[in-house]
N, C-alpha and C positions, 0 to 999 in steps of 0.2 A: 183495754182500748176504750176510747171515748164512747159515750152513749150516742147512738145514731151512726155508728161507724159504717154500717152497710150502705146507707145512702151516700155518705161522704166518699167512700171508696168507689161507688158507682160513678160519682161525679169526677173523681180523679181519673177513672178509666176513660171517660169522655175527653178529658183534657189531654191525656196521653195520645189518644186517637187523633185529636186535632193537631198535635205536634207532627205525627206521621203524615197527616194530610198536607201540612205546609212544607214538610221536607220533600214530598213528591212534587209539589208546585215549584219549590225552589230549584229542583233538578230539571224542570222542563220549561219553565216560562222564559220568554225572550224579550220582555219589556222591563225597562228600569223600574217603573212604578210597581209592577207586579212582583219583581224580584224583592224589592224592599218590603212590600206587603207580606210576602211569604216569610221573609226573615223576621219581621216584626211579629208575625203569627207564631212562629217557632218559639221566640223568646217569651212572648206573653203566656202561652199555654204551658211552656216549661215551668215557669214560676208558679202558675196556678196549680199545676199537677203536683208539684212539690208541697205547696201549701196545703192542698187537700189531703195528701197522704200523711203529712205531719199532724194535721188536725185530727185525723182518725186514730192515730197511733200514739198520741202524746200523753197517754195515761196508762197505768198498769204495767204489765210485763213487757209491753211493746215500747215503753217510753225511751229506753236506752237506744233502741233501733231508730226511733224518731229523731233523737238528738244526734245520732251518728250521720244522718243525712246532711245536717248542717256542716258537720266536720268534713264530710266528703266534698261538699260544695266549696268549702274554703281551701281545700288542699288539692283539688283537681283544677289545673289552670283553665281548662276548657269550660268546666261547670261554673267556675268563678267568673270568667270573662263574660259568659252568656248572661249570668245573673246581673252583673254590673252593666252590661250593654242594654238590658231591658230597663234598668233604672235610669240609665243615661237617656234612652229614647223617650222615657216618660217625662223627664224633667228638663231636658235640653232641646230647644227647638231651633237653635242657631247652627247645629252641626250639619255639615254637608253630607247628603246621601249620595255618595260617589259610586259610580259604576263604570266598568270598562266595556266599550262596545265590541261587537264581533269584529274580528280582524283576520286578514290574510297577510302572511309575511313570508319573506325569503331570507333564509339565514337569520342572523340576529340583528341585522342593520336596517332592513326595509320592512316596515309594517304599515299597512293601509287599512283604514276603517271607514271609508267614505260611505254615506248612505246611498241607496238607489243603485242603478246599474252604471258601471264605468269600465273603461279600458285604459290600462297603463302600459306604456312602452318603456322597458327597462334595458339598460345596457351599460357596460363599462363600470360595473360596481364591484368593488373589492370588499371582502370580509376579512377583517383583521382579528386573528385569534389571540388569546391571552398570552401566548408565547412570542407574539410579534410576527408570526408567519401570516401570509395572506393567501387567499384563493379567490378566483373570479366567480361571482354569483351567476346563475343562469340568466341568459339574455333572451329577449323576445317580448311578446305581448302577454298581458295578464288581464283576464276578464273576471269581474266579480259582481255580485248583486247583494247589497246589504251585508257586506263582509263575508260572503261565501264565494268560494271559487266556482266559476261556471265555464271556464275554458280559456283558450288562448294558445299560443305556441309554447309557452312555458308549461311543462307537464305538471299535473297535480302532485306527483311524487316529490317534486321539488318545493312544494308549498306547505306551509304550516298554517292551520286554521285554529283560531281560538274563539271559544264561545263567549257570548255576553255574560258578564258576571259582576256581582257587587263587590266592592273593595272594602275589606275590613281594615280598621285603623285602631290605633291606640285610643283608649277612652279615659276620660277623667270624670269621676263622680264625687259625691260627698265623702265617699270612703277612701278615695285615693286614685292613683293612675294605674291602668291595667293594659299591658301590652298584648299584641296579637298572640294567642296561645299556641299557634301552630305555624311558626314562620318557616319551618322546614317543608311545608306543603306548598305546592304550586299555588300562586295567588288565585288562579282561576278556580281552585277547588277548596279554598279555605273555608268559606261560609258553609258550603255543603258538608264538609268534613266535621265542622262544629255541630251542625244541625243533626247529622246522623249519629254523632257521639251522644248528644243529648237524648235522642229518641231511644237508642239502645240502653242507655243508663236508666231512663225512666221506666222502660218496659221491665227491666230486671228488678227495680225497686218495687214496682207495682205487684209483681209476682210475689215478692217477699211479704208485702203488706197484706195481700190476700191470704197468704199462709197463716199470718197472725189472726186474721179474721176467721178463718176456718177453725183454728184451734179454739178461739173464743166461743164459737157457736157450739163446739163439742163439750164444753165445760158445763 
C-alpha cells in the first residue's frame, strides 16, 4: 500500500460517511434546492471516497484491487452513471435541475400539484385502460395542501400521493452519453435508489481496503 495509507483511509471513511449523510437528506428533504444539494453531495463524496481508497491502495499487493475498482465503476451502470453525473454537474451549468412537485392523483388521468391549500370538485371523469375498457373515477370534492391530501368527500383510499422528487435524465459528458441506469424503478425512487446503491458499494469497498491496511500493519 502507499505510504501514509492510514491517514488516506481515514479520510476515505469520512467521505463514505458524508455519502450516507446526503443519502439520508435525499430521502427526507422536501425542497427542490435541498434535493439537488443532497444529490450533488452524494455524487461529490462518492467520487472523492473512491479516489481516496485508490490512492491508499495503488501500490504493492493491493494494486490489483485498486485497479479493479475502476473496472467495477465502468461495468456497473449505476456506478458509471453516478461518476459521469458528477462530471456533468461539475462542467455543465446549462443543464436544467428538474424536479417533480408533490402531487395527489385519482387513477392515472387526474393529477394535481398546486401549492398552498385548495379544493377541487371532480365529477364525470372516465379512466380508459390499456385494453380500451373504461370506468368512472370517484366523484366529489378533494382538499389538499401543498400536494398532500387533507380531506373532502372523496376518500383517501381512492387517492394516490406522490412525494416531491428530483428527476434523473440522460447525461452527456466528454466521455459519451449515459442513460438512466435504473429505468425499471419508479421515477420517484430512482435518485434514492442510485444513492443507496453507491453508499452500499462504498461501504463494502472500504471494508476491503481496511483489511488490506490491517494486513499491511501486521507485516
